[in-house]
C-alpha positions as CSV (number, residue, x, y, z in Angstrom):
1,M,0.5,0.0,-0.3
2,A,1.5,3.2,-1.0
3,T,2.1,6.1,0.6
4,I,0.8,9.4,-0.6
5,L,0.4,13.1,-0.2
6,K,-2.7,14.7,0.5
7,L,-4.5,15.0,-3.0
8,D,-6.3,18.8,-3.4
9,I,-8.7,19.3,-5.8
10,G,-6.9,20.2,-9.6
11,D,-3.4,18.0,-8.2
12,I,-2.1,16.0,-11.2
13,V,-0.5,12.5,-10.6
14,N,0.3,9.8,-12.4
15,I,-2.1,7.3,-12.2
16,D,-1.3,3.5,-13.5
17,L,-5.5,2.9,-14.9
18,N,-4.6,-0.7,-16.3
19,P,-6.3,-3.6,-16.8
20,V,-9.1,-1.3,-18.8
21,R,-12.1,-2.8,-21.0
22,G,-13.3,-1.4,-24.8
23,E,-12.5,2.2,-24.8
24,E,-11.2,3.1,-21.5
25,K,-8.2,5.2,-21.5
26,N,-5.2,2.9,-20.1
27,K,-1.6,2.9,-19.5
28,I,0.2,5.1,-17.1
29,R,-1.0,8.6,-17.6
30,P,-2.0,11.5,-15.7
31,C,-4.8,12.1,-14.4
32,I,-6.5,15.4,-12.1
33,I,-8.0,14.9,-8.4
34,L,-11.7,16.1,-8.8
35,Q,-12.1,15.6,-4.9
36,N,-9.6,17.4,-1.8
37,Q,-9.7,13.5,0.4
38,I,-9.0,10.3,-0.2
39,T,-12.4,8.3,0.8
40,P,-12.9,6.3,3.9
41,L,-12.2,3.1,1.2
42,R,-9.5,4.8,-0.1
43,L,-10.8,5.2,-3.2
44,V,-10.2,8.6,-5.2
45,T,-12.1,10.5,-8.6
46,V,-9.9,11.3,-11.1
47,L,-10.4,12.2,-15.1
48,P,-7.8,11.7,-17.5
49,I,-5.6,13.7,-19.3
50,T,-4.1,12.9,-23.0
51,D,-1.7,15.0,-25.7
52,D,-4.1,17.8,-27.1
53,N,-2.9,16.9,-30.5
54,G,-5.6,19.6,-32.3
55,R,-8.3,17.4,-33.1
56,R,-9.4,17.2,-29.2
57,N,-11.8,20.5,-28.7
58,S,-15.3,19.2,-28.2
59,L,-17.4,19.2,-24.9
60,F,-15.4,16.3,-23.9
61,F,-11.9,17.9,-23.4
62,C,-10.6,20.7,-21.6
63,P,-7.6,22.2,-22.1
64,I,-5.1,22.8,-19.9
65,P,-4.0,26.0,-20.5
66,D,-0.3,25.8,-18.4
67,F,0.8,22.4,-19.2
68,K,4.3,22.8,-17.3
69,K,2.4,24.7,-13.9
70,A,0.5,20.4,-14.7
71,G,3.3,19.2,-14.5
72,L,3.3,17.8,-18.0
73,T,5.3,17.8,-20.7
74,K,2.9,19.1,-23.8
75,P,0.2,20.5,-24.7
76,S,-2.7,18.6,-23.1
77,V,-6.1,17.8,-22.5
78,V,-8.6,16.6,-19.3
79,D,-11.1,14.0,-21.1
80,C,-14.2,14.7,-18.8
81,Y,-16.0,11.8,-20.5
82,Q,-13.8,9.4,-18.6
83,I,-14.5,10.1,-15.5
84,R,-13.5,6.9,-12.7
85,T,-13.7,6.8,-9.2
86,V,-9.5,4.5,-9.0
87,S,-8.3,2.8,-5.7
88,V,-5.6,5.2,-4.4
89,D,-2.5,2.7,-4.5
90,R,-3.4,3.2,-8.3
91,I,-1.1,6.3,-7.8
92,L,2.2,5.7,-8.9
93,Y,4.0,8.7,-7.3
94,N,4.2,12.0,-6.0
95,K,2.5,15.0,-7.2
96,L,3.5,16.1,-10.6
97,G,1.6,19.8,-10.4
98,N,-1.8,21.7,-10.3
99,A,-4.7,22.7,-12.8
100,R,-7.3,24.3,-9.9
101,E,-7.6,26.8,-12.4
102,I,-9.9,24.8,-15.1
103,I,-11.7,22.7,-12.4
104,D,-15.0,25.3,-12.8
105,E,-14.8,24.6,-16.6
106,I,-14.4,21.3,-16.0
107,K,-17.3,20.8,-13.2
108,S,-19.4,23.1,-16.3
109,R,-18.3,20.0,-19.0
110,L,-19.5,17.0,-16.6
111,A,-22.6,18.8,-15.9
112,N,-23.5,18.9,-20.0
113,I,-22.0,15.6,-20.2
114,L,-24.2,14.3,-17.1
115,E,-27.4,16.4,-18.1
116,I,-27.7,17.9,-14.7
117,S,-27.5,21.2,-13.3
118,I,-24.4,23.4,-13.2
119,D,-26.0,24.6,-10.0
120,H,-25.7,21.4,-8.0
121,V,-22.0,20.3,-9.2
122,L,-20.7,23.8,-7.7
């Protein structure tokens, strides 16, 4: 069982998302933390991050404006369609960086995807 830092909303950490099924995001990849504490079940809700190849500009993807501050090596986007709750044992390394400034935009995109009022998520 890995010891991890206290996680804050917007933190970026590497998570091993394998094994997967179907079209789920796979491999070890950076993810953004969506909750500020680990549950009693040692679970954390995250969204995977993928490279910004210029074709990911839909409702499902939220650009990370300062990828270096987020601890990333290239322009990237948050995949808002692939929300996951995972064991903290999947977290591989310490915090890479933070992208707290886009959390409200992520919440807005999640509200649209889940067809709920934004008032319920802010």
